[in-house]
Structure formats: structure tokens, C-alpha cells
N, C-alpha and C positions, 0 to 999 in steps of 0.2 A: 556321570551318566555315560551312556553308550554313544560313541562318536561314529564308528564305522565297523562294518563287518566285511572281512575278506576271506575268500576261500583260498586255501593253500593250492597254488597252481600245480598242475602235473608237470613232470619233467618233459621239456620239449625235445623234439628230435634234433639231431645235430645240424640239419640244414635250416632250422628255425632260430638258431642261436646267433645273436648279433654280437658285435664287439662289446667287451665289458672288462671286468676285473676278476681275478681269482684270489680268494681269501684262503690262505693255507695256514693251518695251525693257530687261528685266532680263537682264543679261549675266553677272552674278556668280552661280555656282551656289550659293554659301553664302547669298546674299541670297534667292534663289528658294526654297530650302529653308526658310528662316526665315519667309518670307511664307506658305508652305504650312502651316507649323505654326500660324501666326496664324489663317489661314482655318479650320483644323480646330478651333481653340479657340473660334472664333465660331460653330461648328456649320455652316459652309458646306462643301458637298461638290463644288462645281463651280469649276474653275480654267481660265480661258481664257488662253493665252499668245500674245502678239502680238509678233513680232520680238524674241523672247527666247531665252535659252539652252534647250537641249533638256531638257525636264522629266524625261527618263528616263536622263540620264547619271548615272554612279555618284556624283559629288560632290553632285548635287542630292538624290539618294535618301538619301545619308548625312546631309546637312544637314536633311532633312525629319524625321529621327529616327523613321522608321517611320510617320509620319502619311500618307505617300503612299498606303498601302494603304487608308486611310479615304476619301481623296479620290478 
């Protein structure tokens, strides 16, 4: 069944970005989701993806184990 629906957020302006992590060249969706969970565990809310897998693809969302809603 359906658990949650999230809108893909718009890119914030630079003055609205808090500290976080940069994911560069991460192509494996499972690895990206794991790094998102790690960022959330560290209290970071900003993730910037550079030349990486699409953060909104289903495998990344599944691997993030729900923390993508926090980020």
C-alpha cells in the first residue's frame, strides 16, 4: 500500500542551505540511500548531489529507509 507522498522540493537559494554533505559521483542507489541515512544520523538536512544517481528514484528512496523525508 501507499505509505507517504512527498513533493520533490524546489532548489533552495544559497542563503537557505544548512550544513550537510555533498555526494559526488555516487551511481549506486543503495549507496546513496545509505549515505542519506548517515547524514540524517549526524543531524544534517542538506544533501547536494553532483554527477550522481537521481536522488528521487525508487531504489534510493527505499535504501534511505524513510530518512529522505527528513532531509
